[in-house]
VOBA-1610 file (N, C-alpha, C; in pm, whole numbers, padded with zeros to 5 digits, always signed):
BEGIN
Unk+16828+26001+13979Unk+16856+26114+14074Unk+16951+26039+14193Unk+17060+26102+14197Unk+17152+26039+14291Unk+17196+26143+14399Unk+17260+26093+14497Unk+17329+26189+14583Unk+17408+26103+14673Unk+17518+26176+14732Unk+17608+26088+14826Unk+17532+26067+14950Unk+17567+25981+15033Unk+17502+25942+15160Unk+17606+25975+15279Unk+17530+26021+15397Unk+17622+26034+15515Unk+17672+26187+15530Unk+17653+26269+15435Unk+17699+26414+15431Unk+17614+26477+15527Unk+17663+26564+15606Unk+17585+26624+15710Unk+17611+26794+15698Unk+17526+26855+15751Unk+17554+26996+15749Unk+17442+27071+15844Unk+17482+27194+15887Unk+17390+27260+15978Unk+17262+27308+15905Unk+17163+27294+15979Unk+17026+27339+15916Unk+16939+27382+16041Unk+16937+27522+16067Unk+16846+27567+16170Unk+16908+27506+16312Unk+16821+27431+16381Unk+16850+27375+16507Unk+16882+27225+16504Unk+16897+27178+16370Unk+16921+27036+16357Unk+17044+27012+16263Unk+17070+26896+16250Unk+17188+26865+16182Unk+17130+26777+16048Unk+17170+26819+15931Unk+17126+26755+15804Unk+17196+26604+15780Unk+17116+26531+15731Unk+17165+26405+15676Unk+17138+26396+15520Unk+17242+26405+15433Unk+17211+26386+15302Unk+17180+26239+15250Unk+17085+26216+15157Unk+17067+26084+15121Unk+16993+26095+14980Unk+16977+25982+14911Unk+16910+25980+14777Unk+16758+26017+14791Unk+16716+26085+14719Unk+16556+26123+14722Unk+16480+26002+14737Unk+16491+25895+14675Unk+16421+25782+14687Unk+16419+25711+14828Unk+16529+25744+14906Unk+16538+25696+15046Unk+16468+25773+15164Unk+16430+25900+15113Unk+16361+26000+15211Unk+16230+25932+15300Unk+16150+25870+15224Unk+16033+25817+15297Unk+16072+25708+15406Unk+16171+25614+15383Unk+16214+25511+15473Unk+16295+25592+15579Unk+16361+25689+15551Unk+16447+25748+15657Unk+16353+25845+15746Unk+16263+25898+15698Unk+16172+25967+15789Unk+16085+25874+15884Unk+16050+25754+15817Unk+15972+25659+15910Unk+16072+25600+16021Unk+16199+25595+15987Unk+16286+25542+16096Unk+16323+25650+16196Unk+16333+25765+16153Unk+16346+25882+16240Unk+16232+25886+16345Unk+16099+25876+16282Unk+15998+25879+16373Unk+15988+25769+16471Unk+16034+25643+16433Unk+16043+25545+16531Unk+16135+25556+16656Unk+16251+25639+16608Unk+16350+25671+16716Unk+16296+25769+16795Unk+16208+25866+16747Unk+16161+25974+16827Unk+16063+25908+16929Unk+15982+25812+16893Unk+15871+25741+16965Unk+15948+25678+17083Unk+16065+25623+17062Unk+16139+25557+17166Unk+16200+25655+17258Unk+16243+25764+17212Unk+16305+25850+17298Unk+16214+25944+17375Unk+16106+25987+17325Unk+15999+26077+17389Unk+15867+25997+17404Unk+15824+25986+17514Unk+15706+25909+17548Unk+15584+25979+17516Unk+15598+26112+17506Unk+15479+26205+17483Unk+15484+26250+17333Unk+15545+26176+17239Unk+15573+26228+17114Unk+15435+26237+17042Unk+15337+26162+17067Unk+15212+26169+17003Unk+15216+26070+16872Unk+15114+26099+16775Unk+15119+26013+16664Unk+15197+26092+16551Unk+15249+26012+16459Unk+15294+26070+16333Unk+15188+26115+16237Unk+15161+26241+16217Unk+15051+26284+16142Unk+15087+26426+16080Unk+15036+26456+15980Unk+15051+26594+15904Unk+14909+26646+15875Unk+14897+26767+15862Unk+14771+26833+15817Unk+14777+26881+15690Unk+14900+26923+15641Unk+14921+26993+15511Unk+15042+26946+15458Unk+15069+26965+15323Unk+15185+26963+15247Unk+15231+27102+15224Unk+15335+27146+15259Unk+15397+27288+15234Unk+15507+27280+15136Unk+15508+27310+15021Unk+15618+27316+14921Unk+15667+27459+14925Unk+15789+27475+14962Unk+15847+27615+14968Unk+15971+27625+14867Unk+15960+27728+14786Unk+16066+27748+14693Unk+16152+27861+14761Unk+16291+27836+14758Unk+16386+27944+14800Unk+16492+27948+14690Unk+16531+28073+14671Unk+16624+28087+14565Unk+16772+28091+14603Unk+16791+28068+14723Unk+16938+28049+14776Unk+16952+27960+14891Unk+17086+27898+14880Unk+17100+27802+14989Unk+17079+27847+15124Unk+17130+27980+15145Unk+17129+28027+15284Unk+16986+28061+15332Unk+16890+28070+15239Unk+16759+28107+15279Unk+16695+27965+15338Unk+16742+27858+15311Unk+16675+27740+15362Unk+16685+27731+15505Unk+16784+27786+15582Unk+16808+27790+15721Unk+16687+27865+15764Unk+16661+27974+15730Unk+16545+28064+15769Unk+16420+27985+15760Unk+16381+27925+15638Unk+16263+27846+15620Unk+16249+27739+15715Unk+16353+27662+15739Unk+16356+27559+15829Unk+16308+27607+15972Unk+16358+27730+16026Unk+16317+27786+16147Unk+16166+27823+16149Unk+16112+27871+16035Unk+15981+27906+16030Unk+15894+27795+16036Unk+15931+27676+15966Unk+15847+27554+15972Unk+15847+27508+16117Unk+15945+27528+16192Unk+15951+27475+16331Unk+15849+27564+16423Unk+15844+27694+16383Unk+15752+27775+16455Unk+15619+27741+16443Unk+15584+27707+16315Unk+15447+27669+16274Unk+15395+27547+16310Unk+15491+27444+16344Unk+15465+27298+16371Unk+15372+27274+16481Unk+15348+27370+16568Unk+15275+27346+16697Unk+15118+27356+16648Unk+15102+27452+16550Unk+14962+27457+16522Unk+14936+27395+16392Unk+15030+27359+16301Unk+15008+27300+16176Unk+15118+27186+16166Unk+15087+27061+16198Unk+15172+26947+16157Unk+15215+26951+16001Unk+15326+26966+15969Unk+15346+26986+15834Unk+15449+26887+15768Unk+15418+26841+15641Unk+15516+26781+15562Unk+15570+26879+15462Unk+15699+26936+15517Unk+15755+27053+15436Unk+15850+27004+15337Unk+15833+27042+15220Unk+15927+26995+15123Unk+15991+27143+15079Unk+16123+27162+15108Unk+16182+27290+15081Unk+16279+27284+14956Unk+16244+27344+14853Unk+16312+27349+14733Unk+16425+27441+14712Unk+16540+27412+14704Unk+16648+27512+14697Unk+16724+27511+14568Unk+16715+27640+14504Unk+16813+27659+14394Unk+16961+27638+14424Unk+17038+27549+14359Unk+17172+27535+14378Unk+17245+27539+14238Unk+17297+27655+14209Unk+17367+27660+14088Unk+17482+27578+14057Unk+17543+27528+14174Unk+17652+27432+14149Unk+17620+27296+14120Unk+17487+27268+14143Unk+17451+27118+14131Unk+17438+27075+13974Unk+17455+26954+13959Unk+17441+26898+13824Unk+17302+26938+13761Unk+17288+26935+13637Unk+17172+26978+13581Unk+17075+26850+13561Unk+17106+26736+13597Unk+17026+26618+13572Unk+16996+26541+13694Unk+17016+26598+13824Unk+16992+26525+13939Unk+16929+26621+14055Unk+16893+26548+14162Unk+16839+26617+14280Unk+16889+26558+14398Unk+16942+26617+14499Unk+16996+26581+14618Unk+16890+26606+14734Unk+16899+26534+14842Unk+16788+26545+14942Unk+16860+26545+15069Unk+16803+26605+15173Unk+16849+26607+15313Unk+16734+26619+15413Unk+16740+26549+15512Unk+16639+26555+15629Unk+16725+26582+15763Unk+16652+26642+15851Unk+16705+26670+15987Unk+16715+26539+16051Unk+16835+26503+16110Unk+16858+26369+16156Unk+16785+26324+16286Unk+16769+26427+16358Unk+16696+26402+16497Unk+16572+26466+16510Unk+16507+26462+16625Unk+16367+26519+16650Unk+16391+26671+16637Unk+16291+26723+16576Unk+16283+26873+16581Unk+16195+26916+16697Unk+16255+26986+16782Unk+16194+27024+16904Unk+16113+27146+16896Unk+15991+27158+16941Unk+15918+27279+16955Unk+15916+27342+17086Unk+15826+27421+17115Unk+15817+27488+17270Unk+15806+27379+17362Unk+15869+27407+17481Unk+15854+27311+17584Unk+15951+27191+17564Unk+16021+27199+17462Unk+16108+27082+17450Unk+16048+26953+17384Unk+15936+26957+17340Unk+15856+26836+17286Unk+15897+26830+17138Unk+15902+26709+17084Unk+15923+26687+16956Unk+15791+26732+16865Unk+15808+26800+16748Unk+15709+26835+16674Unk+15663+26719+16572Unk+15559+26722+16526Unk+15504+26612+16425Unk+15547+26669+16281Unk+15617+26771+16262Unk+15644+26822+16124Unk+15765+26743+16066Unk+15769+26740+15937Unk+15881+26667+15878Unk+15936+26749+15768Unk+16059+26785+15767Unk+16118+26862+15670Unk+16213+26779+15577Unk+16189+26808+15456Unk+16285+26750+15356Unk+16351+26873+15269Unk+16456+26873+15266Unk+16536+26969+15159Unk+16570+26907+15035Unk+16537+26970+14933Unk+16582+26916+14788Unk+16657+27038+14740Unk+16778+26995+14678Unk+16871+27076+14615Unk+16891+27041+14479Unk+16866+27137+14381Unk+16888+27107+14235Unk+16924+27231+14168Unk+16984+27227+14052Unk+17028+27326+13962Unk+16896+27383+13906Unk+16882+27523+13900Unk+16758+27585+13849Unk+16728+27515+13702Unk+16824+27462+13637Unk+16774+27401+13491Unk+16716+27265+13514Unk+16716+27214+13622Unk+16669+27072+13647Unk+16527+27079+13702Unk+16434+27159+13647Unk+16312+27186+13683Unk+16227+27051+13684Unk+16229+26977+13578Unk+16159+26849+13570Unk+16199+26749+13673Unk+16330+26747+13697Unk+16372+26643+13802Unk+16317+26691+13932Unk+16328+26824+13970Unk+16288+26876+14097Unk+16139+26862+14115Unk+16060+26881+14005Unk+15915+26854+14024Unk+15874+26720+14038Unk+15947+26635+13984Unk+15931+26489+14006Unk+15951+26445+14154Unk+16058+26503+14209Unk+16096+26473+14344Unk+15992+26522+14439Unk+15948+26646+14423Unk+15854+26708+14482Unk+15719+26625+14492Unk+15678+26591+14386Unk+15548+26506+14374Unk+15553+26361+14438Unk+15681+26317+14437Unk+15713+26181+14511Unk+15698+26196+14658Unk+15720+26325+14716Unk+15729+26345+14863Unk+15604+26385+14919Unk+15505+26421+14841Unk+15384+26479+14896Unk+15308+26361+14958Unk+15234+26404+15065Unk+15152+26301+15138Unk+15004+26317+15066Unk+14972+26185+15038Unk+14836+26190+14965Unk+14728+26242+15044Unk+14607+26276+14981Unk+14497+26328+15050Unk+14512+26441+15145Unk+14620+26518+15138Unk+14642+26641+15221Unk+14643+26750+15126Unk+14604+26878+15160Unk+14608+27002+15073Unk+14769+27024+15051Unk+14784+27077+14927Unk+14920+27128+14889Unk+14918+27284+14898Unk+15005+27333+14978Unk+15028+27478+14973Unk+15165+27507+14898Unk+15178+27589+14813Unk+15288+27625+14748Unk+15336+27768+14788Unk+15429+27781+14872Unk+15497+27922+14925Unk+15600+27952+14833Unk+15578+28050+14736Unk+15701+28094+14654Unk+15771+28200+14735Unk+15889+28163+14798Unk+15956+28267+14868Unk+16080+28314+14792Unk+16060+28381+14683Unk+16147+28427+14588Unk+16093+28536+14507Unk+16172+28560+14401Unk+16118+28685+14311Unk+16012+28623+14224Unk+15966+28714+14136Unk+15836+28668+14051Unk+15862+28523+13987Unk+15765+28437+13995Unk+15763+28311+13943Unk+15747+28297+13802Unk+15698+28407+13734Unk+15681+28384+13596Unk+15824+28367+13514Unk+15823+28300+13449Unk+15959+28254+13362Unk+16012+28141+13432Unk+15968+28086+13545Unk+16039+27977+13626Unk+15959+27841+13576Unk+16038+27753+13519Unk+15980+27626+13479Unk+15928+27541+13598Unk+16003+27564+13703Unk+15959+27473+13823Unk+15818+27525+13870Unk+15790+27638+13871Unk+15650+27708+13906Unk+15559+27658+13809Unk+15578+27655+13678Unk+15490+27621+13583Unk+15438+27478+13603Unk+15541+27401+13654Unk+15507+27251+13670Unk+15432+27217+13803Unk+15464+27284+13895Unk+15415+27265+14032Unk+15301+27335+14079Unk+15282+27457+14034Unk+15167+27546+14067Unk+15027+27483+14049Unk+15012+27418+13922Unk+14871+27359+13895Unk+14819+27255+13992Unk+14917+27213+14085Unk+14878+27096+14157Unk+14855+27154+14306Unk+14880+27274+14330Unk+14863+27351+14457Unk+14718+27388+14488Unk+14675+27366+14608Unk+14552+27408+14658Unk+14561+27567+14690Unk+14664+27614+14730Unk+14689+27756+14761Unk+14817+27798+14726Unk+14832+27920+14672Unk+14971+27975+14625Unk+14988+28097+14733Unk+15097+28096+14792Unk+15142+28198+14890Unk+15267+28262+14852Unk+15247+28406+14826Unk+15359+28478+14767Unk+15380+28604+14863Unk+15480+28684+14832Unk+15513+28787+14912Unk+15536+28902+14801Unk+15450+29012+14769Unk+15484+29102+14672Unk+15592+29200+14717Unk+15632+29194+14839Unk+15754+29268+14882Unk+15877+29200+14808Unk+15873+29067+14803Unk+15990+29005+14732Unk+15990+29026+14586Unk+15864+29073+14528Unk+15847+29101+14381Unk+15892+29254+14358Unk+15932+29315+14461Unk+15973+29449+14438Unk+15905+29558+14526Unk+15796+29514+14580Unk+15707+29598+14673Unk+15643+29723+14602Unk+15614+29720+14479Unk+15552+29816+14406Unk+15420+29789+14334Unk+15368+29875+14259Unk+15244+29843+14176Unk+15282+29742+14090Unk+15397+29725+14020Unk+15433+29624+13932Unk+15450+29472+13992Unk+15478+29481+14129Unk+15467+29348+14210Unk+15320+29315+14208Unk+15236+29409+14220Unk+15092+29377+14249Unk+15034+29326+14119Unk+15089+29371+14002Unk+15050+29318+13889Unk+15085+29177+13868Unk+15191+29131+13911Unk+15231+28994+13916Unk+15134+28912+14001Unk+15088+28955+14120Unk+14995+28889+14206Unk+14852+28884+14142Unk+14834+28992+14073Unk+14688+28993+14015Unk+14676+28906+13900Unk+14786+28900+13808Unk+14784+28813+13713Unk+14773+28664+13756Unk+14835+28631+13871Unk+14840+28490+13938Unk+14703+28458+13984Unk+14630+28569+14054Unk+14506+28537+14103Unk+14395+28535+13982Unk+14418+28612+13885Unk+14316+28604+13773Unk+14327+28461+13686Unk+14457+28426+13673Unk+14481+28299+13591Unk+14443+28177+13681Unk+14471+28189+13804Unk+14410+28071+13899Unk+14253+28072+13951Unk+14189+28195+13917Unk+14058+28214+13966Unk+13970+28086+13952Unk+13905+28060+14045Unk+13812+27943+14065Unk+13877+27814+14065Unk+14016+27803+14069Unk+14091+27687+14082Unk+14178+27678+14218Unk+14235+27789+14258Unk+14331+27780+14370Unk+14332+27925+14436Unk+14347+27919+14561Unk+14347+28039+14646Unk+14472+28103+14625Unk+14500+28230+14623Unk+14604+28321+14621Unk+14626+28403+14752Unk+14721+28405+14811Unk+14750+28489+14929Unk+14886+28565+14922Unk+14885+28674+14963Unk+15008+28768+14966Unk+15029+28805+15109Unk+15149+28782+15154Unk+15215+28824+15295Unk+15185+28981+15304Unk+15192+29062+15206Unk+15181+29211+15211Unk+15031+29240+15252Unk+14934+29147+15212Unk+14794+29174+15264Unk+14796+29167+15400Unk+14852+29050+15463Unk+14855+29032+15618Unk+14922+29144+15666Unk+15024+29201+15626Unk+15107+29310+15694Unk+15012+29434+15718Unk+14922+29461+15626Unk+14847+29589+15636Unk+14711+29547+15715Unk+14701+29430+15768Unk+14572+29397+15849Unk+14552+29502+15958Unk+14659+29541+16037Unk+14626+29642+16150Unk+14567+29765+16105Unk+14607+29813+15979Unk+14550+29936+15936Unk+14400+29916+15892Unk+14376+29799+15817Unk+14239+29764+15791Unk+14149+29755+15907Unk+14196+29689+16010Unk+14117+29674+16116Unk+14095+29806+16196Unk+14194+29877+16205Unk+14191+30006+16272Unk+14093+30103+16208Unk+14095+30117+16076Unk+14002+30199+15994Unk+13864+30158+16010Unk+13840+30021+16007Unk+13709+29960+16027Unk+13653+29984+16169Unk+13742+29979+16270Unk+13702+30000+16416Unk+13670+30156+16415Unk+13734+30258+16361Unk+13691+30393+16375Unk+13563+30408+16308Unk+13527+30353+16208Unk+13402+30380+16139Unk+13280+30299+16213Unk+13322+30196+16296Unk+13219+30136+16383Unk+13174+30223+16484Unk+13250+30335+16513Unk+13205+30432+16620Unk+13089+30527+16566Unk+12960+30542+16628Unk+12868+30616+16578Unk+12899+30760+16536Unk+12983+30825+16635Unk+13019+30960+16601Unk+13104+30980+16467Unk+13181+30877+16442Unk+13258+30874+16320Unk+13181+30825+16197Unk+13101+30729+16222Unk+13019+30669+16115Unk+12934+30781+16039Unk+12892+30882+16121Unk+12805+30970+16051Unk+12872+31078+15951Unk+13002+31080+15986Unk+13099+31167+15906Unk+13137+31105+15763Unk+13109+30966+15750Unk+13168+30899+15631Unk+13107+30959+15510Unk+12964+30988+15525Unk+12902+31042+15393Unk+12973+31178+15348Unk+13027+31256+15438Unk+13092+31366+15384Unk+13223+31351+15331Unk+13296+31245+15352Unk+13431+31220+15310Unk+13429+31199+15171Unk+13506+31276+15089Unk+13516+31245+14944Unk+13661+31242+14890Unk+13753+31248+14990Unk+13901+31248+14961Unk+13971+31153+15058Unk+14070+31086+15011Unk+14149+30992+15090Unk+14298+31001+15049Unk+14382+31019+15155Unk+14526+31015+15114Unk+14591+30906+15191Unk+14672+30838+15150Unk+14766+30728+15218Unk+14911+30768+15192Unk+14984+30764+15310Unk+15129+30806+15301Unk+15214+30688+15340Unk+15313+30664+15268Unk+15403+30544+15292Unk+15546+30594+15307Unk+15617+30517+15369Unk+15771+30568+15388Unk+15860+30534+15285Unk+15921+30636+15252Unk+16020+30616+15136Unk+16161+30698+15159Unk+16269+30636+15104Unk+16394+30704+15133Unk+16405+30843+15054Unk+16335+30850+14957Unk+16326+30979+14867Unk+16181+31005+14847Unk+16129+31121+14898Unk+15992+31163+14879Unk+15945+31183+14738Unk+16048+31240+14647Unk+15997+31266+14493Unk+16023+31144+14413Unk+15938+31125+14325Unk+15970+31019+14215Unk+15969+30880+14265Unk+15908+30853+14388Unk+15901+30718+14446Unk+15776+30654+14421Unk+15772+30543+14334Unk+15657+30468+14308Unk+15580+30428+14443Unk+15450+30423+14438Unk+15370+30365+14561Unk+15411+30227+14593Unk+15416+30197+14729Unk+15451+30080+14762Unk+15340+29983+14745Unk+15357+29844+14738Unk+15261+29745+14728Unk+15139+29761+14840Unk+15205+29768+14956Unk+15123+29786+15079Unk+15030+29905+15067Unk+15083+30020+15019Unk+14988+30144+15020Unk+14886+30127+14909Unk+14927+30064+14796Unk+14831+30044+14689Unk+14719+29946+14729Unk+14762+29837+14809Unk+14670+29723+14848Unk+14565+29805+14937Unk+14613+29892+15039Unk+14520+29953+15134Unk+14439+30049+15039Unk+14478+30119+14950Unk+14399+30203+14876Unk+14294+30125+14788Unk+14334+29998+14755Unk+14232+29907+14677Unk+14132+29867+14773Unk+14170+29843+14890Unk+14076+29795+14995Unk+13978+29906+15032Unk+14011+30027+15049Unk+13942+30138+15087Unk+13840+30176+14965Unk+13897+30153+14844Unk+13817+30196+14719Unk+13707+30083+14703Unk+13730+29961+14745Unk+13629+29851+14737Unk+13525+29875+14845Unk+13559+29928+14969Unk+13472+29952+15066Unk+13384+30073+15037Unk+13449+30184+14993Unk+13367+30308+14968Unk+13417+30343+14815Unk+13305+30321+14740Unk+13335+30320+14578Unk+13356+30460+14538Unk+13290+30573+14610Unk+13307+30709+14560Unk+13457+30749+14583Unk+13526+30687+14672Unk+13656+30738+14700Unk+13762+30690+14602Unk+13732+30606+14506Unk+13819+30535+14420Unk+13890+30640+14334Unk+13822+30735+14294Unk+13875+30832+14202Unk+13921+30956+14263Unk+13913+30962+14404Unk+13965+31065+14481Unk+14066+31023+14575Unk+14153+30917+14554Unk+14244+30850+14621Unk+14385+30915+14582Unk+14472+30933+14690Unk+14592+30982+14644Unk+14690+30901+14747Unk+14792+30845+14691Unk+14910+30771+14755Unk+15032+30838+14738Unk+15096+30892+14854Unk+15198+30979+14848Unk+15300+30937+14943Unk+15448+30950+14909Unk+15546+30911+14981Unk+15581+31004+15089Unk+15629+30959+15209Unk+15701+31044+15320Unk+15845+31007+15330Unk+15920+31112+15337Unk+16063+31088+15342Unk+16098+31016+15477Unk+16181+30916+15471Unk+16218+30832+15590Unk+16362+30801+15567Unk+16432+30792+15703Unk+16576+30766+15698Unk+16596+30629+15761Unk+16496+30565+15799Unk+16509+30420+15859Unk+16492+30309+15738Unk+16499+30189+15795Unk+16480+30068+15690Unk+16334+30037+15670Unk+16253+30125+15695Unk+16098+30092+15675Unk+16041+30127+15545Unk+16110+30123+15440Unk+16068+30166+15307Unk+15944+30094+15272Unk+15844+30143+15235Unk+15703+30090+15173Unk+15611+30079+15296Unk+15650+30112+15420Unk+15566+30099+15530Unk+15449+30201+15536Unk+15346+30182+15575Unk+15230+30270+15563Unk+15249+30370+15694Unk+15246+30494+15669Unk+15279+30593+15787Unk+15158+30658+15825Unk+15038+30681+15739Unk+14934+30739+15773Unk+14816+30728+15677Unk+14692+30760+15713Unk+14586+30757+15631Unk+14486+30876+15689Unk+14435+30950+15583Unk+14349+31067+15625Unk+14222+31061+15516Unk+14108+31085+15581Unk+13988+31103+15513Unk+13942+31255+15534Unk+13911+31319+15434Unk+13869+31463+15448Unk+13757+31489+15354Unk+13696+31604+15387Unk+13568+31642+15304Unk+13606+31782+15244Unk+13573+31793+15115Unk+13597+31914+15036Unk+13512+32030+15076Unk+13410+32019+15137Unk+13311+32122+15177Unk+13293+32148+15338Unk+13374+32090+15409Unk+13380+32114+15545Unk+13514+32078+15615Unk+13532+32084+15728Unk+13645+32050+15817Unk+13647+31900+15866Unk+13538+31834+15843Unk+13530+31708+15884Unk+13651+31625+15836Unk+13693+31533+15923Unk+13803+31455+15887Unk+13826+31335+15983Unk+13902+31220+15933Unk+13941+31120+16021Unk+14099+31101+15966Unk+14192+31109+16064Unk+14324+31100+16056Unk+14399+30987+16126Unk+14454+30910+16066Unk+14528+30795+16144Unk+14677+30805+16114Unk+14769+30792+16205Unk+14900+30802+16201Unk+14968+30688+16276Unk+15074+30638+16218Unk+15154+30529+16282Unk+15241+30606+16400Unk+15236+30540+16515Unk+15327+30581+16627Unk+15430+30475+16655Unk+15544+30527+16725Unk+15650+30426+16765Unk+15666+30395+16908Unk+15617+30481+16992Unk+15638+30462+17120Unk+15511+30483+17204Unk+15423+30395+17240Unk+15453+30250+17191Unk+15393+30244+17035Unk+15444+30117+16990Unk+15400+30103+16859Unk+15256+30080+16849Unk+15194+30158+16757Unk+15043+30152+16726Unk+15001+30244+16629Unk+14877+30279+16633Unk+14803+30375+16527Unk+14733+30465+16615Unk+14758+30597+16598Unk+14669+30696+16666Unk+14580+30752+16558Unk+14443+30772+16612Unk+14342+30823+16531Unk+14269+30921+16594Unk+14226+31031+16502Unk+14143+31142+16553Unk+14048+31177+16452Unk+13926+31194+16516Unk+13804+31232+16414Unk+13755+31368+16455Unk+13722+31458+16357Unk+13672+31585+16360Unk+13547+31607+16292Unk+13472+31686+16354Unk+13323+31699+16284Unk+13337+31823+16187Unk+13228+31863+16126Unk+13230+31959+16012Unk+13294+32093+16061Unk+13287+32125+16187Unk+13352+32258+16228Unk+13497+32223+16250Unk+13551+32119+16260Unk+13693+32098+16283Unk+13704+32061+16437Unk+13615+32035+16506Unk+13609+32019+16644Unk+13632+31870+16667Unk+13747+31823+16742Unk+13764+31678+16776Unk+13642+31606+16846Unk+13599+31514+16793Unk+13488+31429+16839Unk+13543+31299+16912Unk+13643+31244+16858Unk+13694+31113+16915Unk+13850+31104+16892Unk+13919+31036+16992Unk+14063+31014+16976Unk+14075+30872+17020Unk+14154+30796+16943Unk+14180+30657+16987Unk+14339+30644+16975Unk+14385+30541+17050Unk+14521+30472+17038Unk+14504+30336+17028Unk+14535+30279+16906Unk+14513+30134+16886Unk+14667+30070+16889Unk+14669+29974+16977Unk+14811+29892+16980Unk+14822+29813+16855Unk+14951+29801+16822Unk+14982+29715+16700Unk+15109+29644+16721Unk+15158+29559+16636Unk+15275+29492+16640Unk+15320+29455+16495Unk+15450+29455+16492Unk+15527+29416+16358Unk+15516+29266+16363Unk+15457+29195+16259Unk+15453+29060+16237Unk+15576+28997+16167Unk+15625+28889+16221Unk+15725+28833+16153Unk+15691+28741+16038Unk+15780+28693+15966Unk+15746+28613+15848Unk+15672+28482+15893Unk+15694+28426+16020Unk+15620+28304+16058Unk+15487+28341+16079Unk+15463+28455+16155Unk+15327+28491+16168Unk+15241+28525+16064Unk+15306+28590+15960Unk+15238+28612+15842Unk+15191+28493+15766Unk+15297+28384+15759Unk+15252+28285+15690Unk+15152+28189+15767Unk+15163+28194+15904Unk+15062+28140+15988Unk+14917+28188+15938Unk+14913+28307+15940Unk+14780+28360+15895Unk+14732+28324+15756Unk+14823+28293+15668Unk+14788+28251+15538Unk+14749+28092+15540Unk+14812+28019+15629Unk+14789+27877+15632Unk+14642+27850+15713Unk+14602+27940+15790Unk+14491+27924+15876Unk+14368+27904+15787Unk+14361+27980+15684Unk+14242+27981+15589Unk+14272+27928+15449Unk+14224+27801+15414Unk+14275+27762+15295Unk+14188+27806+15176Unk+14083+27874+15220Unk+13979+27922+15109Unk+14024+28048+15040Unk+13974+28094+14923Unk+13999+28215+14864Unk+13950+28329+14951Unk+14013+28443+14933Unk+13983+28555+15004Unk+13916+28666+14925Unk+13792+28680+14918Unk+13723+28762+14819Unk+13767+28911+14845Unk+13773+28947+14959Unk+13800+29093+14990Unk+13947+29130+14944Unk+14042+29031+14961Unk+14190+29046+14906Unk+14172+29062+14756Unk+14101+28972+14695Unk+14083+28963+14545Unk+14026+29105+14495Unk+13926+29153+14574Unk+13869+29286+14526Unk+13957+29389+14546Unk+14030+29398+14649Unk+14143+29509+14679Unk+14236+29509+14569Unk+14277+29378+14537Unk+14367+29365+14434Unk+14338+29419+14299Unk+14216+29388+14267Unk+14146+29439+14147Unk+14142+29596+14150Unk+14128+29655+14253Unk+14118+29811+14262Unk+14246+29860+14282Unk+14343+29797+14337Unk+14490+29856+14364Unk+14526+29909+14232
//
């Protein structure tokens, strides 16, 4: 595996230095020595996890580098970023590291280390060998597959068995029920061996927490027994013929897991939208077939949040809430996945029901 030396290029907030893969460990050690000399408060060189990230385009590496820097204050990371490069030879892998200190908040250097690996998609065995050689021993390995469905990928087949946790984003798989089929297959195949996380599950956390908070209220809790129907609305550019979004299906799976009798009385329906929020959840309603009892939750934009209203059997409003919410960026979603290395049985149950 060979590469030219001395080649540089922009990567996020730092300048990349190209070098042979075999020279990476020594180059990182030298870089850290230079950081220690330059910054008296640099701390010790340490990592808590190995994060292997796959990206399917060179320009995506820039974004991933920025995300790693955002995470570094909470998670000192040895980040190995694998980049598909169609122009690369099929029998080699090239590497690059950020030449200087990666500065975090407050201008202090982070303890994270980024290594970029570039290879032709046909060089899966070479790439996997390079990845394994750069992992830090005795630390958990997280594989973040930041691309389309990994099935059919030789690299995924080689690297995934060695991961302690797989992180995917069903939005990148198409954000539909078919996307969840891919995640479900992954979770079932890896069951008992590795945790599987989906960024889309983290995206719907505000809805799950809000629904739970409503039913924690005594006046609303007594209505739950009368609810026998549930409808989830999601944003779609075309209201007719639009398949449910993965987020809506996941929320439906979670509700069905929590309230079993609603599984067969669940409806997921699109709402016409003209903005770029396709697939976003717009509302959830629980109703009773034999009374006017109901709980309705709707997304609000000004301010961003979720408005909820509960009505008794006569249709009289008994409670109203406004829950603040925020749109989480990719770094925040990934952070939530890294915080807990264990399997999430609630997510797995929702995925089964979705």
